[in-house]
N, C-alpha and C positions, 0 to 999 in steps of 0.2 A: 504493500500500500504506500501511496505517494503522501496523502494526507489522511488526518485522523477522522474528518468529516467523509462518511460513506457516500454521499450524493456528490460531492465536490472531487473525490478519489476516483468514483466513476468516470465522471465527465473528463477529468483531467488524462485518466490512464486510455480511455476510449479514443481521445484526440491525439495524444502521443502515440501510442501502438499503431493506430490506423495511419498516420502520416508517416512514421518509420516504415511499416511494412509496404506503404504505398509507395515510398521512393526506394525501397530496396526492390519491389517487382519492375519499377521503371528501370534501373540498374540492371537488373538480370536480362529484361529485354533489348535493353541497349547492346549489351556484350553479347548475347545470342542472335539477336537480329529481329527484323520486323516480322517474319513467318510466325513468331511465338504465337501470335493472336490470331493467325490466319484462319479460316474454315475451308481450306481445301480440302482435307480428309475427315472422316470420323475421329479418327485419333486425334488430330487438331483441334477438333470440336471438344472432346472430351477432355483433353489437356486443359483449354481456354476454361471450362465450366469449373474443373477440378481447382484451377488457380483461383478463381474468383471465390470459391468456398473455402480454401486455405486463407485467403486474404482475409475473409471475415472471420475465421478462426485466429488468425495471428491479432486481430483489432479487439477480440474479446478475450484475449489470455488473461488468465489470473495472475501468472508468474511469468519470468523470463524463460525459464525452461520450456513452456509450451508456446512461447511466442518465438523463440529459437528453431523448435521442431517445425512449427509452420513456416518460417520462413525457409529454412531447409528444404522443406518437403516442396515447396514452391519452387527453388533452386534445382532439386533433384527432376521434378516433373519437366520443367523446360530444357533442361540439360538433355532428358532421355528424347523428348520430341527433336531436339536440335540432332542428335546421333540417328534416330530414325529417318528423318528426312533425308539426312546424307546417304543413308543406305539405300534408301528407296530410290535415290539419284542414280546411284552406280550399280544398283542390282534390279533387273527385271524380275528376278524369282521373288526377292524380298518384297518388291513392290505389289506384285500380285498377292503376296500372302498378308500384308498388312494394311491394305485398303479395298474398298469395295469396287465394283465396275458400275459406272454410270449406264443407265438403260434405258432404251428408246420406248416411249409410251405412246406416242403419235408421231403417225409419217404422213405426208403430203395430206393434211386435211383429215387423216381417218386414225381412229383408236385402235390400239393394238390391244385387244380384249386380254389375251393370254398375259401379257405384260403387267396389264392393270390387275389381275386377278394375283399373279406372284407377288407384286410388289405392294399390294393391298392399298393402292391408291384409287380412289372414287374419280369418276367423270366430273362431279361438282367441283373436286379440287383443281382439275385440270382448266375447267371453265373461268374459275377464278383467276388463276394464272394467265390464262388467255386475256381475260379482261384487263388485267395488271400491265400486260404487255401492250394494250392498245390494239389487239386483233379485232378485225373489223369483220373479217369472213375466214371461216374454218378452211376454205380453199387457200387462203393466203400462208397457212401453217406447213411449213415446212418440217418440222419435227419438235416435238416436246421429249426432254430429256430428264430423268430423275438421276440427278448428279450424285456424287458420293458422299456429300454432306446432308443429303436430305431435300437439298434446294430443288426446283424445279424450272429448268430452262426452258424458253420459248423462242424459237427460231422461225421467223416469218419473213416473208419479203417473196420477190418474183423468182429467186432463187437460191441454192444452197450450194455452197463448194463442199463436197464430201469430206475434205480434211477436216471439218468442223466436227464432225461425227468419229474422228480417231478415237479409237478406246472406246467407244460406245458399243454396249452388247445391244444389237440390233435384232436379235430372234432369242425368245427365252426357253 
């Protein structure tokens, strides 16, 4: 405890520990790189969520040991993410093991029912994404892809370069 007054101690501890922990996260991200908070893969997303949870834990720590453990865990998670990203870049085999494959849900204005069933994506979810992408006609939709992060990408317009579907599973 910093102060004998419980409310004052709680306020000061929360402010101080939150500030120190946040500065620590920014420092670690600067060392590891901007990819630390990307959502490129499901692994990246999990690390981001876990980091946020650990930051909250550090902010609420009741002693320095718990605070240090949270900060060390943040550093470890981000370091593991850094190493995994490097391995994925140099090894196709490791990349296939460590991340999901994007899946084509719609092609040339037509839904792919088997892909929708296997991915458990409802047509209404896709209609919402089509509206977000300002699609005015299903005939303009070249592809809808469920990305490795769970995001849905909509590709629409007069033509589609097939290279944009590189790595996308087109048949389920």
